[in-house]
N, C-alpha and C positions, 0 to 999 in steps of 0.2 A: 384496208385490209390485209393488201402485201407490205406497204410503210409496217403494218404494226407487227407482222409476223418475221418483218427482220429484224425489228428492234428486240422483241422477243429470242431471238433465233441467237442473237452477237449483241450482249447490252452493253458492252464492252469496246461496242467498236469507237462510238465519237472520241470515247479517251485514248484510243489507238491513234484515231485519225490526229488529235492535239499533241501525242509523244513524237509523231512523223515528223508533224511541222515543224517540231524543236529540232529533229534532226537536220529536216534539208534546211533552215536558217542557221543552224551552226556547220553546216558542211559550205553549203553556197552562198548563204548571206539572204538576205530578206530580198534583196532587188533581183536576185533569180530563183525567187521559192515562186513554186505553180502550182497549179493546181494536180496536173500529172504527177508530176513529181512528188509530190505529197502523198498520191492516193498507192504511187508506188511503193514507197517506203513502208506505207502502211500494212500495204496487201490487200489492198481492199477495192471494189471497181470505182472507179472515178465518177460514177454517179452518185455516192454513198454524200461525198462532199457536200454537194449541193443539197443533199435530203437532211444532214445536219447542222447545215452552217449557210449564211445567208452572202456567200460571195467573200472569194480569197480577205480581203481585208478585215471579216467577222473571224474567221480561223488563225488568220495574226494575230488581232487582238484577244481571242480566247487564250492561244499558245501563250504568250505573254503574260496572260493575267493567271495562269496554270503555274507558268515558272514563279512569279513573284509572289502568287498563294506557298509554292512548296518553299522558296529560301525564303520566305518569311517564319513560315512555322519551325523549318530547323531554325533559325537566328532566335526565334520566341522560346524555344525549346531548353536552349542553352543559357539562357538568361534567368528563365524562370527556375532550371534545376539547381542554380548556384544559393547556396543559403545564405551568404553575407557577400559584401561587397568586394572584399580581397579575392573570394572563390568569383566573384563576379568579373572583375578584373583579369584573372586567369582563362575562363571562359572569353572573354571579348581576343585576350591575345589567340587563344584556340581556334576563333574564327578569320581569323587575320591568317596566321601562320600553317592551319591547318587546310590539307585538299578537298577536305569533306564539303566545306562551305561554297566555296569557289575552285573547283575545279577550272580545266582551261576550257574544259565544255562552257561549264555555267559562265565565266569569264567572257567567252566570244558572244555567248546569247545575251549574255548584259548589253555589251558595245550594241549589239544591233540593236535592241529594244532600247536603246538611249537613242540611238542616231534614227529610226523609226520613229520617237516619240515625235523629233524636230520637226515631222510632216502630219501626226496622224494626233490630232486633239486627248483620242479615247487611249491612247497608248500611253501620251505624256499623262496623264491623270492616273492610269494605274503607274504610271513611276516615281509621280509625287506621292501617291496614294502607300503605294510599298517605301517609301524615306519615312511617313510619317508612322507608320509602323515599325519600323526600326528603331527610331527613337522613342515610341511606346514599350517597347521591349528595354531599354537601354534604362527607361524612366523608373524600373523598378528598384534597380539600386544607385542613380547617378544622376546628381543637378542635371538640369535640362542644358545647360552651356557642356557640362562636360560630355552630354548624349550627343551635341551636332560635332564637337569635336573626335570623339570616339567612332561614331560613327564615318565620318571624311575616313581617318584612318583605316578603317574596315575597308572602305573603298579603294581606297590609293593604293595601302600596301599592298591589298590582294591581287591588285589589276598589275603591280609593280613583281610580285614573286611570278605569276604565269608569265610574263612580258619576259623576263630576265631568266627564267628557268632553271631558277633555282633558290633553295633555302632561307626563308629570313633568319634573324637572330634574334633567336624568341628570348633570351633575356633582355636584350633591348625594347624589344616589342613591350614586352610586360612592365618594365620600369617607364616606357613613355607613359604606356596608359594608366600605370599608377600614379605617376604626377599628374596627370590629367584629373583624375578622382580625386588626389590630395587637395589640388591647387582651385577647384571648384567643389566643394564640398555640400552634401546635400542637408539642404536649409529646412531647418524643425517644420516650419508653414509647410515644406512641401512630402512629408513622411506620407501622407496619403497614397503617393504614386508607388510608394514603393510594396514589394510583397509584404512586410509587416504591416504597413496601412489597409493594404487591402484586408487582411483577415481581421484588422481591430474592424473595419466598417460591418465583415459581414458581424463578428460580434455582436457588435449593438444593435446590428438589424434585427437577431433572433432573439434578442431580451424580449 
């Protein structure tokens, strides 16, 4: 009964804990993340963490899953909003050059996730699933080979931008992305992976 009242009175507490976990991981690193630091950052009693989560590894895993889900959603929305491949190239360029997708905070969290994934199978699968979702979003407009190249550039160039603390040459990035798209054009038999193909499938299924 007491547990039920606590959830009803503070329905967002679990999310606050996950947000706080990411704050602590970003500031102190996974290796220095503790129950107490997370509870203090979230402004909740220490016992709340064991109420909602099965230990510190569970908190870290769910925090990284939340991070990947949030960033994948942003990634997907940017590509889905592009009406054609040229606009998609511009959207990819914005993902690389802009600070909304990978700010210094997000980039630090990505470093931490990848490092932790080397020692935690569950987080390693979260990272692999993130890559698969990124490729699926790019596949709305591009060939599979182009998707792999672009996704690697999104990660690599975003990392360099944050590490160097300087903006990228947007014209150079756009020219590179456009050249990749032209070098690996979307094959006719792969059109079903695009927005146009998805719309076509919905039309056929409604007949």
